Structure formats: structure tokens, C-alpha cells
N, C-alpha and C positions, 0 to 999 in steps of 0.2 A: 812533270807536266803531262806525259803520256798516260801515267796511271790515273791522274785526275780526269783526263778526257774519257777514259774507259769507264770510270766510276759514274760520271755524269751521263754518259751514253747508256749505261746499264740502268741507271735510275729512270731515265727518260723512257726507255723501252718497257720497263716494268709498269710505269704509269699509263703508257699507251695500251698495254695489254689489259690493264685493269679497267680503264675508263672508255676505251674505244667502243665496246658493246653498248654502254649506256648512251654515248653520243649518237651512235647509229639509231638506237631506239628512240631518242628524243627527236632526231631529224625526221624519222618516218612517222612520228606522231603528227607532223605538220604536212604530210604528203596527201594531196587530194585524191590520189589513187589508192584503191584497196589492195593493190598488188605491191609486193615488196620488190618486184623486179624492175619497176619503172617509177620515175618521178614526173608527175603530171602537173605540179604546181603547189604553191603554198596555200594552206587553208587552216582555219580553226574549227572546221566542221566537226571533227572527231571529239574535240573538247566540249562543244555544245551538245553533241549527242550524248556524251558521257554524263553531263549534268542533267540531262533529261531522262536518263535511264533510272527508273525507280529502284530496280534491283541493285544497281551500283551504289546509289545514294543510301539505301538501307545497309549495305555492307560497309560503306564508309562510316555510317553512324555507329554501327556495332564495333568497328575497328577502333575508332577514336575513344568511345566510352570504355571499352575493355582495356585498351592500351593505357589510358590515363589512370583508370582505377587500379589496374594491376601494377603499374609502375609505382604509384604512390604507396599502396599497401606493401608491396615487396620492398620498397626503399626503407620504410619504417621498420618492418620486421627484420630485414637483412641488417640494418644498422644496429638494432638492438642485439641481434645474434652475433654480430662482429665483436661488440663489447663483451658479450658473454664468453665467446671463444677466447678473447684476449685475456680475460680475468679468471678463467676456469682453473681449478686446482685439482679436481678429481680425475680429469681425463687429459692426457698430454695434448698439446696444441697440434702436434703432427697428426695424431689420430683424428682429431676433429677436422683438420684441413683435408685429410684423405676422404672423410665422409662428405665434405663439402664438394670435393672435386668429382665425386662419382656421378651426380646428376648432370654435371657439365660435360663429362666425357661420355656419358651414356648415350647411345643412338636415340634420336628423336622418336623413331618408330617404336622402340621398346618402351620409352616413356609414355608415348601416346596410348599404346595398347594397355599398359599398366594402369593408367588413369581410367580408361574406359572400363576395364574389368573391375576396378575398385568401385566406381560409381554404380555399375550394374549390381555388384555384390551388396552394396549398401542400399539398393533400391532407390537410387537418386535418378530422376529423369534427366536425360541428357538435354542440355539447352544452354541458355545464357549463363546460369549459375555455375554449371560444371565447366564451361569454357573459361569463365573468369577465375575460378578456383585453380584450374590447371595452369593458367598464365601466371597467376601470383606465385604458385609453387615453383615452377621452373625458372622464374626470374630471381628468386631469393638468393640462390648460390652466387649469381653474378654480382649482386649487390654486396654480399659478404666479401667476395674477392676484390671488389673495388674499394671498400671502406677499410678493411682490416690493415692494409699497408699504411694508410694514413694514421690509424690508431697507434700502430707500432712506432711511428715517428714522433708521437706526441712527447712533449716535455712535461712530465708529471709535476715538476716543481712549479710550473705556471698555475696549475689548478690548485695546488696546495697553498701557493702564495695568495691566490684570490680568496680562499677560505680563511686564511690568517688575517686578511684585511677586512673581513666582515661579510664577505659574500656568502649567500646561502648555496647549498649544493646545486639547486636549480639554476641560480644566477651564474654560478661557475660553469655549469654545463653549456648554457646558452651563450655566454659571453666569451668563454675561453675555449672549451672543447669543440663546440659545434663549428665556429669559424675556422678552426684548424683542420677539421676533417671534411669541411664543406666541398672541396674539390672531388674527394672520393665519393661523397654522397651524390653530387650532381652527376658524376660519371656513371654511377650505378643507376640513377634515375633515368638518364638519357639512354643508357644501354638497355634497360628494361623496356622502355617504351619502344625502342627500335626493334628489339627481339619480338615483342608482342605484336607489333605491326607487321613484321615479316613472317611470323610463324605460320606454317601450313600443316605439317605432319601432325603435331599434337592437337591443333585445332580441329583437324579433320576427324580425329577419333573421339573427341570429347564434346562436340557440338551436336545439337539436335536439329530437327526439321524447322525451318523458318528462321534460323539463326546462322549466319555465315559472315566471316570477315572478308576483307579484300583478297587475301591470298586464296581462299577457297573459291571466291567468285571468279578470280582470274583463271584459276585452274579449270573450273567448269566451262568458262567461255573459250579457253584455249582448246579444249577437247572437241569443240565444234568447228575448229578452224581459227586461223589468225584473224582476229577482229581488230581493226585500227583503233577502236576504243581502248583495247588493252595497252597499246603503245602510249596513248594519252594518259591513261590512269597510272601506268608505271612511271612515266615521266613526272607526273604531278607528285607521286609519292616520293620520288628521289629528290625533287626540288624542295619539298616540305622538310624532309629529314636534313638536307643540306643547310637550309635556312636556320633550322633549329640548332644544328651543330655550330654554325657561325655565331648565333646569338649567345649560346652557352659559353663559347670560347671567349667572346668579348667580355661577358659578365665576369667570368672567372679571372680574366686578366686584370680587369679593374679591381676586383676584390683582392687579388694578390698584391697589386700595387698599393692599395689602401692599407693592407696589413703591414707591408714593408715600411710604408711611411709612418704608421703608428708606432712600429717598433723603433724606428730611428728617432721619433719624437720622444719616446720614453727614455731612450738612451741619453 
């Protein structure tokens, strides 16, 4: 009983340590005072000012466009690469996985400077295209690491049975393989979008004038002092990611229950 109490207490303190800064940030986004040292009342003024700031709206537009496009492309490419790694014969999977881990473990500043030097060497003007390409590239390893474990758990006999029953390879993939690996694909997609929305270092080195995402905008605003609009913008980003996570979890839970019911019906 004492051990259980300490475990729950440790878990509670861990969550407090993780989420207390976010809660404080959200509370101060409703503070009518510009000072963080006093609470002068509840207001939505900073949210209204945020949505009237053209620079913030432009950054939000670029963040959403780049995040959605980069996550979709990275998910498709990363899923195909995961199948390639799983089925490769010439190179051991351990060597391929080590190559996949390198971009994940590599410091962001090294990756950002490498991308910048590559684009300059190729005489590619820094801007929207370079920012999108860099986001797609650094997201691909995360998709591979999310999808590959699901592929390893696949029962090959299900796909072979579908082919024996008359299904085409395309039908077998979409009706047998894809539903089985969908949790990994959705995880990779969500992780890619979140990383793209959150990234600052790589974006800072690969973007050009006139193109900036929310992280760069927040950084430039914070250099001039703490602006309450930063609190409002950060809170809104956190709420959007939280809602997206809840929706994905609900959909994945429903799909898992549906797959389990279908398997029981087949039995």
C-alpha cells in the first residue's frame, strides 16, 4: 500500500512538473495586465489582438500549409521506406535502422546548417520551397520508426490468404495490410505534423525573407520583450494539438474495436 502511494505521488509530481508551465502560460494569456507579476482581471483582448495581427496570421498560414504538406508527403515516403527496409535483402536491417536513427539523434542545429549549405551549394533560393523540403526530410525518419514496428507485427498469411481468395495485390494491400499498419501510419502523420509545427532551428536556417512559421515569429517577438500575444498564440497551439491528439485517439480506438469485432465475426 505504501509503495502504491509513492508510485502515485511520483506520477502526480511528474505530471505537475510537465504541465504546470503550460497551465501558467494559459492563465496569463487571459490576464488583462501586460505584466507577469500581477493579475488585473480576465480578458480575451490578447486573443483578439492576435487575430488582428497580420504578421501572426501570415505565420499561421505558412505553419499550417507546411505542416500539412510535409506530414502527408513524409508519411507516404516514410511508409514506403519502412516496407523497403523490412523487405530488403542486400543491406542488413540493423544497418538500415542505424542510418535511420542518425537524423533523429543528430542535433537540429547541425541538420539546419547542413540543409542551408546544401541549398546554397545547389543555388536554390531560400524560401517556402526549401522550408517545405527540409520539413519533409527531417520528418521521414520519424514516420519510418512509427510504421516499421507495425509492419514487423504483420501476419503474412493474411495477405497470402487474400491473394489465394482472388484479391489483387492492390486490394490485398488496401484491405489487409493498410488497416493493420494504420495505427503506426497515423502516429507518424501526427508526429510529423507536430514536429513541423514546433520546429524552430531547422526552419530558421532554411527559410528566406518573407516566409516564417509560428516558431520563428514567436522567437522574433520574444526578443523584443514578453508580449501577451505570445501567451495567447502558444496556448492556442497547445489546445489545437491536444484536440487533434484526442480526435486521433478516439478514431484509432474505434478502428481497433471494429477490427477486433470483424476478426471475432470471421472466427
